[in-house]
C-alpha positions as semicolon CSV with decimal commas, in nm:
position;residue;x (nm);y (nm);z (nm)
1;M;-27,181;14,613;12,083
2;R;-27,307;14,250;11,951
3;K;-27,088;13,976;11,847
4;L;-27,203;13,849;11,534
5;I;-27,258;13,465;11,756
6;K;-27,405;13,169;11,603
7;C;-27,757;13,092;11,700
8;T;-27,899;12,765;11,766
9;I;-28,262;12,864;11,705
10;S;-28,478;12,704;11,504
11;F;-28,411;12,746;11,091
12;F;-28,716;12,903;10,971
13;I;-28,639;13,164;11,237
14;L;-28,318;13,219;11,234
15;T;-28,309;13,257;10,843
16;V;-28,610;13,524;10,812
17;G;-28,590;13,713;11,199
18;L;-28,293;13,882;11,356
19;S;-28,257;13,850;11,716
20;S;-28,000;13,959;11,985
21;C;-27,798;13,662;11,794
22;V;-27,839;13,894;11,484
23;D;-27,644;13,600;11,272
24;F;-27,612;13,240;11,194
25;L;-27,258;13,356;11,138
26;D;-27,010;13,430;11,350
27;R;-26,715;13,555;11,121
28;T;-26,677;13,690;10,799
29;P;-26,479;13,520;10,515
30;D;-26,137;13,573;10,615
31;S;-26,175;13,367;10,953
32;V;-26,148;13,696;11,180
33;A;-26,410;13,761;11,439
34;Y;-26,551;14,143;11,399
35;D;-26,839;14,297;11,632
36;D;-27,183;14,404;11,447
37;E;-27,011;14,791;11,490
38;E;-26,736;14,713;11,284
39;V;-26,885;14,542;11,016
40;F;-27,203;14,763;10,912
41;T;-27,004;15,084;10,993
42;D;-26,667;14,994;10,767
43;Y;-26,674;14,957;10,415
44;T;-26,431;14,693;10,342
45;K;-26,623;14,476;10,609
46;S;-26,933;14,532;10,506
47;Q;-26,808;14,405;10,145
48;E;-26,668;14,078;10,273
49;F;-27,036;14,060;10,427
50;I;-27,197;14,040;10,119
51;N;-26,902;13,868;9,926
52;Q;-26,931;13,569;10,154
53;L;-27,256;13,452;9,936
54;M;-27,024;13,433;9,621
55;T;-26,758;13,181;9,794
56;P;-26,757;12,874;9,585
57;F;-26,958;12,497;9,747
58;R;-27,116;12,734;10,072
59;Y;-27,363;12,895;9,888
60;F;-27,330;12,903;9,521
61;D;-27,277;12,570;9,328
62;D;-27,330;12,222;9,503
63;N;-27,247;12,220;9,833
64;D;-27,218;12,039;10,196
65;I;-27,211;12,360;10,422
66;E;-27,370;12,168;10,708
67;G;-27,368;11,809;10,567
68;A;-27,113;11,510;10,630
69;Y;-26,833;11,751;10,459
70;A;-26,872;12,048;10,619
71;S;-26,512;12,145;10,746
72;T;-26,315;12,416;10,566
73;S;-26,062;12,132;10,369
74;Y;-26,328;12,038;10,184
75;Y;-26,473;12,400;10,068
76;G;-26,321;12,425;9,660
77;T;-26,298;12,089;9,632
78;H;-26,634;11,933;9,570
79;G;-26,928;12,008;9,344
80;K;-27,092;11,834;9,043
81;S;-26,760;11,647;9,021
82;C;-26,848;11,459;9,312
83;Y;-27,264;11,477;9,277
84;G;-27,350;11,488;8,936
85;L;-27,461;11,688;8,626
86;R;-27,838;11,732;8,681
87;E;-27,858;11,615;8,352
88;R;-27,802;11,302;8,463
89;I;-28,198;11,321;8,588
90;T;-28,308;11,402;8,266
91;D;-28,344;11,245;7,907
92;N;-28,005;11,388;7,819
93;C;-27,785;11,136;7,969
94;I;-27,782;10,847;8,241
95;Y;-27,549;10,838;8,526
96;N;-27,205;10,648;8,536
97;P;-27,292;10,311;8,740
98;K;-26,926;10,330;8,910
99;Y;-27,003;10,660;9,055
100;S;-27,342;10,721;9,111
101;W;-27,508;10,863;9,395
102;V;-27,820;10,721;9,543
103;A;-27,967;11,044;9,551
104;I;-27,891;11,082;9,143
105;N;-28,050;10,734;9,105
106;R;-28,377;10,772;9,281
107;Y;-28,514;10,922;8,954
108;R;-28,441;10,621;8,774
109;N;-28,500;10,364;9,028
110;G;-28,777;10,497;9,202
111;D;-28,705;10,459;9,542
112;F;-28,804;10,850;9,693
113;W;-28,930;10,756;10,057
114;S;-28,607;10,670;10,218
115;D;-28,480;10,888;10,454
116;R;-28,180;11,017;10,261
117;S;-28,294;11,369;10,057
118;I;-28,436;11,269;9,727
119;Y;-28,159;11,483;9,586
120;W;-27,859;11,534;9,738
121;S;-27,779;11,907;9,682
122;E;-28,069;12,155;9,502
123;G;-28,335;11,954;9,644
124;S;-28,234;11,870;9,986
125;D;-28,299;12,020;10,319
126;I;-27,912;12,137;10,331
127;R;-27,965;12,325;10,010
128;F;-28,339;12,463;10,135
129;E;-28,126;12,609;10,456
130;T;-27,864;12,710;10,304
131;I;-28,066;12,935;10,025
132;W;-28,197;13,104;10,287
133;K;-27,938;13,197;10,478
134;A;-27,777;13,339;10,166
135;I;-28,133;13,573;10,112
136;R;-28,114;13,670;10,526
137;V;-27,759;13,778;10,443
138;A;-27,858;13,992;10,163
139;N;-28,124;14,163;10,390
140;V;-27,887;14,214;10,661
141;S;-27,684;14,426;10,413
142;I;-27,958;14,592;10,251
143;S;-28,089;14,692;10,601
144;N;-27,764;14,809;10,726
145;I;-27,634;15,007;10,461
146;D;-27,676;15,365;10,617
147;R;-27,478;15,277;10,884
148;L;-27,155;15,294;10,673
149;Q;-26,919;15,583;10,782
150;N;-26,653;15,556;10,491
151;A;-26,792;15,465;10,183
152;T;-26,813;15,632;9,861
153;E;-27,179;15,661;9,710
154;E;-27,002;15,399;9,386
155;Q;-26,865;15,157;9,691
156;R;-27,234;15,193;9,851
157;N;-27,385;15,099;9,506
158;K;-27,169;14,817;9,495
159;I;-27,291;14,633;9,826
160;L;-27,690;14,765;9,724
161;G;-27,655;14,620;9,362
162;M;-27,477;14,295;9,509
163;A;-27,734;14,273;9,756
164;Y;-28,040;14,302;9,530
165;F;-27,881;14,100;9,264
166;L;-27,806;13,774;9,526
167;R;-28,121;13,797;9,665
168;G;-28,307;13,784;9,333
169;H;-28,052;13,503;9,269
170;F;-28,110;13,297;9,539
171;Y;-28,510;13,309;9,552
172;F;-28,475;13,230;9,194
173;M;-28,340;12,933;9,320
174;L;-28,599;12,850;9,584
175;L;-28,874;12,911;9,289
176;Q;-28,709;12,680;9,016
177;G;-28,677;12,424;9,353
178;W;-28,989;12,429;9,564
179;G;-29,197;12,708;9,420
180;G;-29,355;13,016;9,537
181;M;-29,195;13,141;9,896
182;P;-29,275;13,407;10,158
183;Y;-29,107;13,703;9,992
184;I;-28,879;13,838;10,319
185;T;-28,723;14,182;10,220
186;E;-28,585;14,260;10,574
187;P;-28,490;14,099;10,863
188;L;-28,760;14,050;11,107
189;D;-28,773;14,016;11,494
190;P;-28,848;13,643;11,568
191;E;-29,062;13,693;11,835
192;Q;-29,345;13,751;11,568
193;N;-29,529;13,501;11,413
194;M;-29,306;13,296;11,176
195;D;-29,627;13,124;11,033
196;L;-29,573;13,332;10,706
197;P;-29,801;13,229;10,390
198;R;-29,641;13,139;10,078
199;E;-29,640;13,365;9,762
200;S;-29,783;13,256;9,458
201;Y;-29,535;13,084;9,229
202;I;-29,616;13,432;8,925
203;E;-29,606;13,682;9,255
204;T;-29,267;13,515;9,366
205;A;-29,134;13,542;9,013
206;K;-29,197;13,899;8,980
207;K;-29,073;14,018;9,296
208;I;-28,774;13,835;9,232
209;A;-28,760;14,041;8,882
210;A;-28,847;14,350;9,085
211;D;-28,480;14,278;9,275
212;F;-28,283;14,261;8,981
213;E;-28,423;14,606;8,801
214;T;-28,360;14,721;9,184
215;S;-28,016;14,574;9,131
216;S;-27,952;14,738;8,790
217;T;-27,984;15,073;8,909
218;Y;-27,672;15,002;9,110
219;L;-27,453;14,770;8,897
220;P;-27,197;14,847;8,604
221;L;-27,268;14,744;8,273
222;I;-26,950;14,545;8,249
223;I;-26,727;14,412;8,544
224;D;-26,363;14,486;8,499
225;E;-26,166;14,178;8,434
226;T;-26,052;14,145;8,785
227;E;-26,340;14,122;8,948
228;W;-26,503;13,920;8,702
229;G;-26,769;13,683;8,826
230;L;-26,964;13,973;8,994
231;P;-27,309;14,052;8,868
232;S;-27,350;14,329;8,616
233;K;-27,596;14,551;8,545
234;M;-27,606;14,333;8,196
235;A;-27,658;14,015;8,404
236;A;-27,965;14,188;8,619
237;K;-28,117;14,271;8,331
238;A;-28,119;13,911;8,181
239;Y;-28,189;13,740;8,526
240;K;-28,520;13,937;8,514
241;A;-28,611;13,809;8,186
242;K;-28,550;13,479;8,336
243;A;-28,770;13,514;8,602
244;L;-29,058;13,695;8,404
245;L;-29,022;13,412;8,178
246;W;-29,081;13,113;8,392
247;A;-29,400;13,297;8,523
248;A;-29,510;13,297;8,225
249;S;-29,434;12,918;8,147
250;P;-29,717;12,666;8,157
251;F;-29,619;12,494;8,482
252;A;-29,723;12,827;8,621
253;N;-29,883;12,978;8,382
254;K;-30,190;12,722;8,358
255;N;-30,433;13,011;8,182
256;N;-30,208;13,114;7,965
257;D;-30,170;13,478;8,078
258;Q;-30,113;13,711;7,764
259;Q;-29,926;13,959;7,910
260;L;-29,699;13,759;8,125
261;W;-29,565;13,638;7,792
262;E;-29,585;13,988;7,733
263;D;-29,354;14,136;8,022
264;A;-29,098;13,832;7,989
265;A;-29,043;13,920;7,594
266;I;-29,028;14,328;7,674
267;A;-28,776;14,221;7,945
268;A;-28,591;13,977;7,731
269;G;-28,579;14,247;7,428
270;E;-28,406;14,536;7,671
271;A;-28,175;14,336;7,779
272;I;-28,084;14,230;7,440
273;K;-28,089;14,580;7,303
274;M;-27,834;14,650;7,621
275;A;-27,614;14,385;7,503
276;E;-27,589;14,451;7,152
277;E;-27,553;14,835;7,244
278;S;-27,268;14,764;7,462
279;G;-27,020;14,710;7,218
280;Y;-26,887;14,424;7,464
281;Y;-27,142;14,159;7,498
282;Q;-27,144;13,946;7,245
283;L;-27,161;13,532;7,085
284;I;-26,818;13,403;7,059
285;D;-26,737;13,181;6,738
286;L;-26,854;12,851;6,690
287;E;-26,467;12,751;6,677
288;N;-26,440;12,867;7,026
289;F;-26,815;12,740;7,146
290;K;-26,627;12,484;7,399
291;K;-26,417;12,762;7,519
292;L;-26,752;12,871;7,732
293;F;-26,703;12,606;7,959
294;V;-26,364;12,413;7,971
295;D;-26,024;12,582;7,836
296;C;-26,159;12,944;7,855
297;N;-26,023;13,275;7,747
298;E;-26,102;13,626;7,799
299;E;-26,318;13,595;7,459
300;T;-26,554;13,391;7,608
301;L;-26,643;13,614;7,902
302;K;-26,796;13,833;7,640
303;E;-27,079;13,606;7,604
304;I;-27,104;13,446;7,989
305;I;-27,342;13,735;8,115
306;F;-27,382;13,598;8,445
307;G;-27,121;13,277;8,568
308;R;-26,865;13,134;8,769
309;L;-26,493;13,078;8,644
310;F;-26,328;12,841;8,840
311;K;-25,900;12,888;8,735
312;N;-25,647;12,620;8,722
313;T;-25,889;12,282;8,798
314;T;-25,788;11,941;8,783
315;G;-26,003;11,636;8,756
316;P;-26,142;11,410;9,036
317;G;-25,999;11,553;9,397
318;G;-25,861;11,859;9,209
319;S;-25,912;12,209;9,314
320;N;-26,210;12,394;9,295
321;A;-26,382;12,173;9,032
322;P;-26,706;12,224;8,927
323;H;-26,774;11,908;8,765
324;Y;-26,554;11,682;8,575
325;C;-26,605;11,500;8,264
326;G;-26,403;11,184;8,217
327;I;-26,375;10,969;7,905
328;P;-26,264;10,609;8,043
329;S;-25,986;10,522;7,772
330;T;-25,578;10,577;7,767
331;E;-25,589;10,855;7,524
332;F;-25,875;11,015;7,735
333;G;-25,720;10,980;8,059
334;A;-25,802;10,615;8,130
335;S;-26,029;10,720;8,408
336;A;-26,416;10,621;8,414
337;Y;-26,439;10,844;8,716
338;G;-26,736;11,095;8,594
339;A;-26,804;10,961;8,281
340;E;-27,144;11,051;8,099
341;S;-27,353;10,822;7,892
342;V;-27,513;11,074;7,650
343;T;-27,884;10,942;7,533
344;E;-27,998;10,854;7,179
345;N;-28,276;11,121;7,272
346;L;-27,998;11,408;7,283
347;A;-27,842;11,304;6,982
348;Q;-28,150;11,300;6,763
349;C;-28,204;11,658;6,861
350;F;-27,902;11,750;6,644
351;T;-28,087;11,770;6,293
352;W;-27,866;11,710;6,031
353;N;-27,671;12,053;5,894
354;N;-27,969;12,184;5,651
355;G;-28,193;12,181;5,927
356;E;-28,395;11,879;5,829
357;P;-28,461;11,668;6,164
358;I;-28,318;11,324;6,207
359;N;-28,566;11,006;6,091
360;P;-28,396;10,698;6,282
361;N;-28,541;10,478;6,043
362;T;-28,364;10,524;5,752
363;D;-28,104;10,346;5,592
364;E;-27,870;10,632;5,579
365;Y;-27,917;10,705;5,982
366;K;-27,842;10,308;6,018
367;H;-27,510;10,317;5,855
368;H;-27,378;10,715;5,840
369;P;-27,569;10,846;6,145
370;Y;-27,301;11,122;6,245
371;T;-27,152;11,221;5,888
372;G;-27,439;11,155;5,648
373;D;-27,419;10,931;5,333
374;G;-27,277;11,220;5,135
375;V;-27,621;11,207;4,873
376;N;-27,859;11,303;5,157
377;H;-27,667;11,471;5,366
378;T;-27,344;11,561;5,428
379;G;-27,315;11,636;5,833
380;R;-27,524;11,701;6,153
381;D;-27,579;12,066;6,342
382;P;-27,200;12,160;6,413
383;R;-27,261;12,189;6,799
384;F;-27,333;11,818;6,775
385;Y;-26,943;11,799;6,704
386;Q;-26,873;11,995;7,006
387;T;-27,113;11,843;7,216
388;I;-27,070;11,488;7,203
389;L;-26,873;11,182;7,152
390;Y;-26,929;10,925;6,909
391;N;-26,786;10,624;6,732
392;G;-26,577;10,729;6,476
393;A;-26,496;11,093;6,569
394;S;-26,156;11,234;6,512
395;T;-26,045;11,435;6,800
396;P;-25,678;11,505;6,884
397;Q;-25,625;11,296;7,148
398;V;-25,702;10,979;6,891
399;T;-25,530;11,124;6,605
400;A;-25,220;11,150;6,722
401;K;-25,239;10,771;6,761
402;G;-25,379;10,730;6,407
403;R;-25,713;10,615;6,464
404;T;-26,079;10,758;6,540
405;V;-26,284;10,708;6,842
406;Q;-26,375;10,326;6,912
407;I;-26,696;10,269;7,034
408;W;-26,892;9,964;6,954
409;N;-27,074;9,687;7,078
410;K;-26,986;9,405;6,832
411;S;-26,734;9,333;6,581
412;Y;-26,721;9,088;6,280
413;N;-26,367;9,014;6,387
414;G;-26,410;9,035;6,753
415;S;-26,194;9,336;6,822
416;V;-26,260;9,522;7,098
417;A;-26,334;9,917;7,114
418;K;-26,055;10,138;7,281
419;E;-26,369;10,354;7,413
420;L;-26,589;10,087;7,551
421;V;-26,501;9,789;7,715
422;L;-26,794;9,529;7,765
423;Q;-26,813;9,264;8,032
424;D;-27,117;8,972;7,987
425;G;-27,182;9,131;7,682
426;N;-27,293;9,449;7,839
427;A;-27,078;9,806;7,870
428;K;-26,870;9,719;8,189
429;E;-26,941;10,011;8,484
430;G;-26,775;10,299;8,400
431;Y;-26,831;10,295;8,015
432;T;-27,090;10,428;7,798
433;M;-27,405;10,254;7,762
434;T;-27,556;10,449;7,508
435;G;-27,265;10,486;7,246
436;Y;-27,179;10,850;7,339
437;Y;-27,021;11,031;7,589
438;N;-27,010;11,375;7,649
439;W;-26,770;11,618;7,482
440;K;-26,888;11,958;7,553
441;L;-26,750;11,956;7,908
442;Y;-26,427;11,730;7,822
443;S;-26,076;11,915;7,847
444;D;-25,771;11,759;7,681
445;A;-25,624;11,876;8,038
446;Y;-25,788;11,604;8,235
447;A;-25,584;11,353;8,033
448;K;-25,286;11,541;8,063
449;K;-25,340;11,559;8,452
450;G;-25,275;11,956;8,407
451;K;-25,509;12,230;8,507
452;T;-25,747;12,454;8,303
453;M;-26,003;12,724;8,301
454;V;-26,386;12,638;8,395
455;M;-26,694;12,808;8,340
456;W;-26,999;12,719;8,507
457;N;-27,245;12,956;8,366
458;Y;-27,634;13,067;8,476
459;I;-27,718;13,303;8,188
460;R;-27,510;13,381;7,820
461;L;-27,609;13,579;7,543
462;A;-27,742;13,282;7,339
463;D;-27,991;13,196;7,636
464;V;-28,137;13,563;7,634
465;Y;-28,209;13,555;7,278
466;L;-28,379;13,237;7,336
467;Y;-28,535;13,372;7,621
468;Y;-28,684;13,629;7,350
469;A;-28,754;13,428;7,101
470;E;-28,989;13,163;7,343
471;S;-29,137;13,474;7,503
472;A;-29,186;13,694;7,179
473;N;-29,329;13,359;6,984
474;R;-29,616;13,337;7,257
475;A;-29,694;13,751;7,268
476;W;-29,677;13,810;6,925
477;G;-29,626;13,511;6,723
478;P;-29,317;13,406;6,539
479;T;-29,285;13,686;6,297
480;G;-29,461;14,013;6,527
481;V;-29,273;14,305;6,604
482;P;-29,271;14,454;6,931
483;S;-29,388;14,809;6,962
484;Q;-29,278;14,829;7,368
485;I;-28,921;14,886;7,326
486;Q;-28,810;15,188;7,136
487;G;-28,562;15,144;6,879
488;F;-28,619;14,775;6,904
489;S;-28,764;14,542;6,609
490;M;-28,620;14,188;6,656
491;T;-28,923;13,901;6,589
492;A;-28,883;13,522;6,741
493;V;-28,727;13,454;6,431
494;D;-28,479;13,687;6,436
495;A;-28,392;13,583;6,823
496;I;-28,336;13,206;6,718
497;N;-28,176;13,271;6,369
498;K;-27,893;13,472;6,604
499;V;-27,809;13,163;6,796
500;R;-27,847;12,939;6,479
501;A;-27,605;13,153;6,289
502;R;-27,313;13,161;6,513
503;A;-27,364;12,777;6,498
504;Q;-27,319;12,781;6,101
505;M;-27,702;12,650;6,083
506;P;-27,962;12,774;5,831
507;S;-28,245;13,048;5,942
508;Y;-28,533;13,014;6,018
509;D;-28,763;13,180;5,698
510;N;-29,131;13,195;5,605
511;A;-29,038;13,194;5,219
512;S;-28,762;12,871;5,247
513;P;-28,836;12,592;5,016
514;S;-28,759;12,346;5,328
515;E;-29,071;12,289;5,546
516;W;-28,825;12,195;5,834
517;L;-28,687;12,588;5,808
518;R;-29,051;12,761;5,799
519;P;-29,168;12,872;6,128
520;G;-29,511;12,741;6,101
521;S;-29,755;12,847;6,383
522;V;-29,711;13,000;6,738
523;E;-29,706;12,602;6,869
524;E;-29,505;12,433;6,585
525;F;-29,260;12,681;6,621
526;E;-29,230;12,657;7,013
527;K;-29,139;12,333;6,920
528;K;-28,830;12,451;6,738
529;I;-28,762;12,679;7,020
530;R;-28,739;12,406;7,271
531;N;-28,525;12,178;7,070
532;E;-28,284;12,493;6,997
533;Y;-28,258;12,544;7,353
534;R;-28,191;12,136;7,418
535;V;-27,935;12,126;7,199
536;E;-27,783;12,499;7,269
537;T;-27,729;12,443;7,637
538;A;-27,695;12,062;7,666
539;F;-27,497;11,966;8,014
540;E;-27,511;12,319;8,118
541;E;-27,778;12,218;8,375
542;K;-28,090;12,371;8,232
543;R;-28,261;12,086;8,103
544;F;-28,356;11,968;8,442
545;Y;-28,569;12,289;8,516
546;D;-28,672;12,356;8,156
547;L;-28,870;12,044;8,160
548;R;-29,019;12,152;8,462
549;R;-29,144;12,502;8,350
550;W;-29,265;12,365;8,005
551;N;-29,465;12,089;8,164
552;L;-29,302;11,788;8,017
553;M;-29,164;11,587;8,316
554;L;-29,423;11,299;8,279
555;D;-29,392;11,310;7,871
556;A;-29,344;10,983;7,771
557;D;-29,096;11,090;7,530
558;V;-28,884;11,227;7,807
559;Q;-28,936;10,941;8,027
560;T;-28,803;10,643;7,803
561;T;-28,426;10,650;7,764
562;Y;-28,279;10,549;7,418
563;G;-27,883;10,449;7,335
564;M;-27,721;10,360;7,018
565;Y;-27,629;9,973;6,965
566;I;-27,298;9,974;6,717
567;E;-27,212;9,658;6,536
568;Q;-26,867;9,690;6,286
569;T;-26,930;9,501;6,001
570;G;-26,642;9,533;5,839
571;P;-26,336;9,776;5,836
572;D;-26,505;10,131;5,855
573;Q;-26,835;10,002;5,801
574;Y;-27,076;9,982;6,124
575;T;-27,439;9,931;6,159
576;Y;-27,633;10,191;6,406
577;T;-27,981;10,020;6,596
578;V;-28,153;10,276;6,840
579;T;-28,242;10,052;7,114
580;P;-28,468;10,158;7,445
581;L;-28,229;10,111;7,748
582;G;-28,513;9,930;7,944
583;Y;-28,705;10,032;8,253
584;T;-28,401;10,028;8,482
585;Y;-28,278;10,348;8,317
586;N;-28,629;10,519;8,222
587;L;-28,694;10,812;8,454
588;K;-28,942;10,739;8,744
589;W;-29,052;11,120;8,794
590;L;-29,372;11,166;8,904
591;Q;-29,611;11,452;8,943
592;H;-29,522;11,572;9,260
593;H;-29,189;11,607;9,160
594;Y;-29,235;11,918;8,990
595;L;-29,167;12,093;9,321
596;F;-28,884;11,965;9,570
597;K;-29,010;11,868;9,915
598;I;-28,994;12,133;10,162
599;K;-28,824;12,057;10,487
600;T;-29,087;11,913;10,723
601;T;-28,993;12,124;11,022
602;D;-29,022;12,413;10,841
603;T;-29,377;12,328;10,717
604;S;-29,473;12,265;11,112
605;L;-29,437;12,597;11,207
606;G;-29,836;12,626;11,139
607;P;-30,062;12,620;10,855
608;N;-29,971;12,897;10,636
609;F;-29,638;12,799;10,508
610;E;-29,732;12,474;10,276
611;Q;-29,542;12,176;10,208
612;N;-29,618;12,114;9,809
613;P;-29,835;11,921;9,666
614;G;-29,825;11,507;9,680
615;W;-29,499;11,530;9,993
């Protein structure tokens, strides 16, 4: 019998090959060493072997599996609370200069060439290695399934379903990070040629979709509450649609192959049909929208199709915190750690509540940008108030003190704002430089030093409606009805209106008297869909990869960062001025940043396994 012992052979061979060393791990998650025969013939140990891929901050989430913090005492304490949100390297928000990691800053200061990783986690060598290792664990599980001696068919299906799903998931992480890859589906002999050619982006996406389809045949439609977080049939179907949408998107689909759009739309439509017929999956009501992310409850699980629930989390340094959202003032916890400066770019994407786009040049926006003047408009998209903290906002924290949120740069009487401290005329480190904070991910538990339930979602039902809206619009137009899905007649307009209805926003309709609510052409409606993505999924780590797949990283409107300069001109009177933050805070993306750099030693295996362009 062979021990599962640690190997020291080169990474690429280690992760795609199978030698007498058999595995990079020498133990299962409970830290008890087993031999090869025990693991793959016993159901419990075999399940533990595949379950290790779900361990927080090792394979999923941000991790330091072989980095400076690799000791087991750190597992469960890192993540985005340490490295920051991906949104910090998009046009949605900028980093907190008091706690800004070099890797995050590089997308704004333009220094991509020094030795340290250009992006600490998902784009780093460590993350690249870790994902390949996860794929290998999945392949080993699949290849050894027939050795199980004491498993029921249901138990075997659980292992197979998880293994195919997780292989698809981790290949998707590779795809959206580094592009097409050799699609390894079984442990290989390292003695053979390891210089494997890379599949194209589109072919890799199709194979990922096939893995998710296979996994769906083994997985249950709904996961029992006691095992929530494990993949389901619904998650597999949704992920299949996501993979095919990435293949159809402009970055990969440069020839605008309509069949790719149709395939993605059919997959998303099938997922929606399954969800709506399940009697379980649903969009939760607007009142509980924030509970999809913090202070979660059982109802929110009905919208999260695949996510990571972190129980009893606290703020910085706390246990199992995937992120920490700080707002620096006494009422909000007094800590600037993790504070995000939300951009005016994002704020303007939240239209008026009648659906009319924001025009920042009007007197109304200069004096009443968040409420309207009561004549032309009476407020913003309700999601604005659940996503962004702004000057004049009423929250439980400040209402208890008899005031509203105070964020201003200058006052007629020299008074100092509670939520913005200035130093030499500029925002002090840790305070907002844009006039806004991240409210969507903030929990009152952080101010009270208590614990809460935090959700990090990969796909929720709202995403799937938007996947369908985008792909169906390209495949059949805004109001085209698919014929390929029996008993399903949803149009692209219908799908986006599902999301807008939950947000209490008016529907798109060709008969609307308001021009901005008419879908228009395919191209015009696509812009509306993209804005809906941005508003609905802000701070969920999706914008960065959406910009990549839409081929928009170099767009001037994306790279230029704006904030709001606020002057208090009298009691409860303000003048708001949209202000470019300047070159220092603009994004410095270059063409080759559409894909991460592949670990150099792996591209040295031979001419077939090529480095990404520009690196």
